[in-house]
Rosetta silent file (secondary structure, phi, psi, omega in degrees, C-alpha in Angstrom):
SEQUENCE: MNDSNSMDECKSFKKQYDKCFNAWFRDKFLKGSNDDSVCSELLKNYTGCVKNAMKEKDIVIGEFRRYHPKVSSNYEPFKNK
SCORE:     score description
SCORE:     0.000 S_00000001
   1 L     0.000  126.825  179.526   46.202  -19.533  -30.844 S_00000001
   2 L   -84.399  167.042 -174.813   44.677  -16.051  -30.690 S_00000001
   3 H   -57.928  -41.446 -178.179   45.546  -13.256  -33.123 S_00000001
   4 H   -62.043  -46.575 -179.836   47.707  -11.385  -30.632 S_00000001
   5 H   -63.474  -41.631 -178.786   49.848  -14.416  -29.839 S_00000001
   6 H   -65.472  -37.309  178.200   50.334  -15.350  -33.501 S_00000001
   7 H   -70.467  -38.716  177.091   51.445  -11.827  -34.345 S_00000001
   8 H   -63.433  -40.595  178.729   53.802  -11.719  -31.361 S_00000001
   9 H   -62.168  -41.750  179.092   55.290  -15.038  -32.451 S_00000001
  10 H   -64.479  -37.595  177.963   55.874  -13.677  -35.953 S_00000001
  11 H   -61.599  -39.602  178.673   57.621  -10.620  -34.521 S_00000001
  12 H   -64.034  -44.659  177.599   59.981  -12.915  -32.651 S_00000001
  13 H   -62.926  -39.484  179.332   60.761  -14.883  -35.825 S_00000001
  14 H   -64.012  -43.538  178.413   61.316  -11.632  -37.722 S_00000001
  15 H   -59.252  -44.764  179.849   63.752  -10.359  -35.100 S_00000001
  16 H   -62.151  -44.874 -179.865   65.719  -13.611  -35.264 S_00000001
  17 H   -65.713  -46.404 -179.791   65.825  -13.525  -39.062 S_00000001
  18 H   -58.150  -42.212  179.453   66.742   -9.828  -39.224 S_00000001
  19 H   -62.018  -45.854  178.792   69.604  -10.367  -36.772 S_00000001
  20 H   -63.532  -47.089 -178.395   70.921  -13.291  -38.815 S_00000001
  21 H   -60.801  -46.390 -178.859   70.500  -11.456  -42.132 S_00000001
  22 H   -62.097  -40.319  177.205   72.265   -8.320  -40.915 S_00000001
  23 H   -65.786  -44.040  178.346   75.204  -10.364  -39.598 S_00000001
  24 H   -60.824  -46.523 -178.231   75.373  -12.351  -42.846 S_00000001
  25 H   -59.839  -47.444 -177.597   75.229   -9.184  -44.948 S_00000001
  26 H   -69.299  -47.292 -170.406   77.954   -7.475  -42.915 S_00000001
  27 H   -90.741  -21.872 -176.770   80.236  -10.460  -42.331 S_00000001
  28 L  -117.004  -60.669 -173.035   79.773  -12.525  -45.482 S_00000001
  29 H   -59.873  -47.498 -178.858   78.072  -10.742  -48.386 S_00000001
  30 H   -67.783  -11.944  178.061   80.091   -7.529  -48.182 S_00000001
  31 H  -105.132   11.784  172.077   83.239   -9.673  -48.133 S_00000001
  32 L   105.462   -6.429  179.495   82.320  -11.527  -51.314 S_00000001
  33 L   -90.238  130.626  177.580   80.287  -14.538  -50.187 S_00000001
  34 L  -111.012   14.068  177.149   76.833  -14.883  -51.707 S_00000001
  35 L   -77.766  102.484 -176.014   75.880  -18.106  -49.865 S_00000001
  36 L   -97.280   13.940 -176.223   72.747  -16.974  -48.039 S_00000001
  37 H   -69.372  -17.188 -176.835   71.792  -20.426  -46.738 S_00000001
  38 H   -58.580  -30.423 -177.626   72.929  -19.582  -43.202 S_00000001
  39 H  -106.825    5.722 -171.817   69.606  -17.816  -42.483 S_00000001
  40 H   -62.039  -39.319  179.285   67.321  -19.955  -44.642 S_00000001
  41 H   -65.954  -39.054  178.361   65.703  -21.891  -41.770 S_00000001
  42 H   -65.045  -38.634  177.665   64.971  -18.656  -39.904 S_00000001
  43 H   -65.448  -41.177  177.708   63.396  -17.208  -43.050 S_00000001
  44 H   -61.788  -42.087  178.376   61.244  -20.333  -43.468 S_00000001
  45 H   -61.824  -44.418 -178.465   60.104  -20.049  -39.846 S_00000001
  46 H   -66.069  -49.950 -178.088   59.229  -16.371  -40.281 S_00000001
  47 H   -66.535  -35.141  175.891   57.391  -16.736  -43.590 S_00000001
  48 H   -62.494  -41.700  178.378   55.566  -19.820  -42.311 S_00000001
  49 H   -62.675  -44.185  179.945   54.407  -17.880  -39.277 S_00000001
  50 H   -63.935  -42.373  177.291   53.180  -15.006  -41.453 S_00000001
  51 H   -58.320  -46.076  179.975   51.331  -17.432  -43.732 S_00000001
  52 H   -64.409  -41.064  178.944   49.611  -19.017  -40.734 S_00000001
  53 H   -63.860  -39.960  177.904   48.713  -15.631  -39.250 S_00000001
  54 H   -64.521  -41.296  179.676   47.256  -14.550  -42.599 S_00000001
  55 H   -63.089  -43.877  179.299   45.255  -17.775  -42.802 S_00000001
  56 H   -61.147  -32.082 -178.635   43.922  -17.270  -39.254 S_00000001
  57 L   -95.006    7.685 -179.350   42.800  -13.762  -40.190 S_00000001
  58 L    56.658   40.481  175.542   41.312  -14.926  -43.504 S_00000001
  59 L   -92.869  121.656 -177.316   43.682  -12.740  -45.517 S_00000001
  60 L  -115.610  128.989 -177.915   43.834  -14.025  -49.085 S_00000001
  61 H   -57.812  -39.167  178.473   46.501  -12.789  -51.507 S_00000001
  62 H   -58.333  -40.696  177.033   43.996  -12.837  -54.381 S_00000001
  63 H   -66.690  -38.992  177.500   41.759  -10.433  -52.484 S_00000001
  64 H   -58.815  -46.341 -178.797   44.754   -8.232  -51.748 S_00000001
  65 H   -63.896  -31.773  178.608   45.578   -8.042  -55.462 S_00000001
  66 H   -60.024  -38.312 -178.686   42.001   -7.081  -56.245 S_00000001
  67 H   -93.330   -9.316  178.720   42.442   -3.936  -54.186 S_00000001
  68 L  -133.400   71.303 -171.255   46.082   -3.404  -55.164 S_00000001
  69 L   -65.918  -15.406 -179.395   46.153   -4.131  -58.911 S_00000001
  70 L   -75.495  -12.529  176.564   49.684   -2.797  -59.434 S_00000001
  71 L   -74.038  126.928 -177.785   51.085   -5.837  -57.620 S_00000001
  72 L   -55.966  139.971 -178.334   52.238   -8.308  -60.252 S_00000001
  73 L   -69.744  -19.848  178.376   49.984  -11.338  -60.627 S_00000001
  74 L   -96.861    7.641  178.057   52.989  -13.682  -60.526 S_00000001
  75 L   -74.507  122.545  178.866   54.331  -12.174  -57.290 S_00000001
  76 L  -121.266   94.662 -172.285   54.477  -14.832  -54.568 S_00000001
  77 L   -64.227  -25.307 -175.349   55.629  -13.126  -51.359 S_00000001
  78 L  -126.727   27.485 -178.803   56.036  -16.283  -49.313 S_00000001
  79 L   -72.865  121.516  178.339   56.796  -18.923  -51.883 S_00000001
  80 L   -78.537  145.005  179.680   59.308  -21.375  -50.416 S_00000001
  81 L   -75.880    0.000    0.000   62.157  -22.518  -52.616 S_00000001
């Protein structure tokens, strides 16, 4: 998979997740429901895609923190539950 395709795939996953999240927020959360599991698979797909794209581009979170020291050392942006 080339870099362009992997990034395009991630954009597609993000769009799907954003659409689901916005509907959940509007239709469920604002009406009192805090069960966010409806979009969990889409979020896993999106974060998995981003992780793979980062791996393909040799982007390492530790290196990122070296250049951005204000980011908390225990911050895990894509840690699955």
